[in-house]
N, C-alpha and C positions, 0 to 999 in steps of 0.2 A: 142228287139233282138231274132232271133231265132236260134235253133241250132240242126241240123238233128241226129234223132236216127238211127245209122247205121244199125238197123236190118229192119226197116220199111221205113227209106228214109223221114220219116214226121218230119217236124221240132217242136222241143220241145220249146214253149215260156213261159210257165206257171209252176209255182210249187205250190201246196196245201200242206199246212202242219197242221198235228193234233198237238197238243200243249202239253197235258200231257205226260211227259216221253219222249218227242221229243224234245221240246225248253226248258221245265221248268219241274224239277222233281217233283213227287208227291209222297207223302208217307202218308197214311191216319193213320198211328200210330202217327204223329206229334202231334196231339192235346190232346195226353193221355201221352206226355213225364212225365216221373217219375214213371209212373205205369207197374206193370210186364207186359211184352209183352203176356205171357201167358192169363193174364187177359182179356187184349183187344181182343184177338182172340177169346175167349169164348163169350166177348159180341156181338163181329162182326157176329159169328154164330148164336148167339141166335136172332138177329134181321134181320139176312140174309142182312147184309150190302152191298153185291155186288148187290142185287135187289133192295135195296133203292137208292143206289148211281145211277143206271142206271134209275131209275124212275125220280130221281130228273134231271138228264142229260136230260131227254125226256121231262120235263116241269112241272113235279108234284111238287108244292110248298111245302117246307120243314115243313110248318104248317100242311098239310095233312099227310105227312108221319109221323110226330111226333103222330099225332093223331091215326092213324093207331097201332103204335105201342102202345100207350098207352091202347088200348083196352085189348090187351093180356100180355103186360108185362110193367105194369106201373112204374115197379123197374128200367126200363132201360131207361126210357124217359130221365133222366137228362144227361145220358151218350151221347145219340144221341145229346141233344141238345149242349152238349160242342163240339161235332165236327163241327157243324155249327157256334158256336159262336167264334170259335178258329180255323176257317178254314185256316186262313193265314200260320198256323204252320204247316200244312201238304204241304207246298209248300217249296221245298228244294234250290231254285235258278236256273238258268239256267244250262242246260245240257252242258258238257264240250265241247267246239268248236261251240257251235249251232249259238251263237251271230255272230261269225266271218263267219260262212257258209251263214247265210242270209244276212248280209250286202256284201258279195262276189256276191251272185245270185242279189242283188239288182243292184251292181255296173255293173253286165253283161247286166243289161236290161230286165231281166225276170220278169213277173208280178208275184206277191207274194200274196197268199191267205192265211186264216186260216179256218179250218172246224173241230172244236172242239167238243167233248162232255164235257159239261160244265154246272153247273147250272147257271140260270139267277141270282139268288142271290148271289153266290159268284164271279162271274167272274170279279169283279171289282179289286180282288186281284191278277188276272193273269199278267199283264203288269208290276207292280211294282216288281213281283218276276223274270222276264224273259223279259226286255226291249226290246228284238229283238221283240216279238209281236206286237210293236208300228211300224215296218216296213212293216207290212201287207198292202196291198191295201184295203182289206176289209176282214171281219171275220164273218163267220156264227158261232152263239153260240146256240147248240142244245137246250139248257133250254129256250132259247126265241123262239124257233120254234116250241116247242112241239113235236119233233121228234128227234131220235139219230141214230147213226151209230149204227148198220151196214144198218140199215132201208134204202132202194133204194132210197126212197122219197128224203132224205137229200142231197144225191149225185145229183140227179136229179135237186134239189134246187139251189144246188151250181152251176151247167152248165148254169141254166138260170139266176141266179142273178148275177154270176161274168161275164158272157158271154164268157165262156172257151169253147174250142173244147177238148172233153177228149182225143182224139188221140193226141192231142200237149201238155198235162198235165200231170205233175207227181204228184201223191198223195202219200204222206209220212205219215206212222201211225205205232205206235209200236204193235199193234194187227192185227194179221193175218185175223181175221173174217173181219175187217173194211177194210184192204187191198184187200180181195177177193171181197168184195161187190162193192168197187170202180173199179175193174177190170171188174167185169160184166155190168157196165155202159160204159166202153171203157177207163178208165184212164191207165195210164201206174202205177201199184202199186209198191211200194217199202217199204218192211217191216224193221221199224228202229231198230236198235241194238247199235250202236254208230255212232257219227259225221263222224269218220274217214271211217267207211264202208259205210254211206250215200254218202260221197264225192265220193267213189270208183264207187257206183252203178250209181252215176249221171256222172261219167265220161263215164261209158260204154253207156249212153243213149245219149251221144254226146255233153254234158255240158261242158263248158272249165274250170272246177273249179280246183284250184290248189291241189296237192297231200298232 
């Protein structure tokens, strides 16, 4: 089923979802529960955790990343391994209202896809933490593709693999940089803050979701 965007007159027939902090909560401090937060922050800074996480999202195996850390900070290797071995503790469950909205969109006849920055080695933990992920028609996992958002190529891959028209597709992500990248490929981009705000934006785009 299609719904017309009032601004363009084009019919919206597809929603592409990011997962982390859109459908499922993610807190990298979870695997370190019980340790002082300041200590974990210091560890993250020492290993440049954001860079490590993005490299894993883009397909670098954790074993390679652990080896890189071992060359300069062997004292931190066990802490990094702890994150991988207890990754499921970083997932905090479904984002409030997300499952209901996904089910509603499915019921309206829209096509639903996932485009997620996620490590191939840990993606098996996603659906158990947020079952709405199982309602997606298909999912692109960055770690399996060797590229990650905001790389333009992964959005182009989504267009090709999912067979979607970006002008008729809404892309939802919690990061501005990823939404901007999607817009440059022609998607309607929505920066996620809350499910309630997303509902409002989807209604503005012409989708008949409940308030």
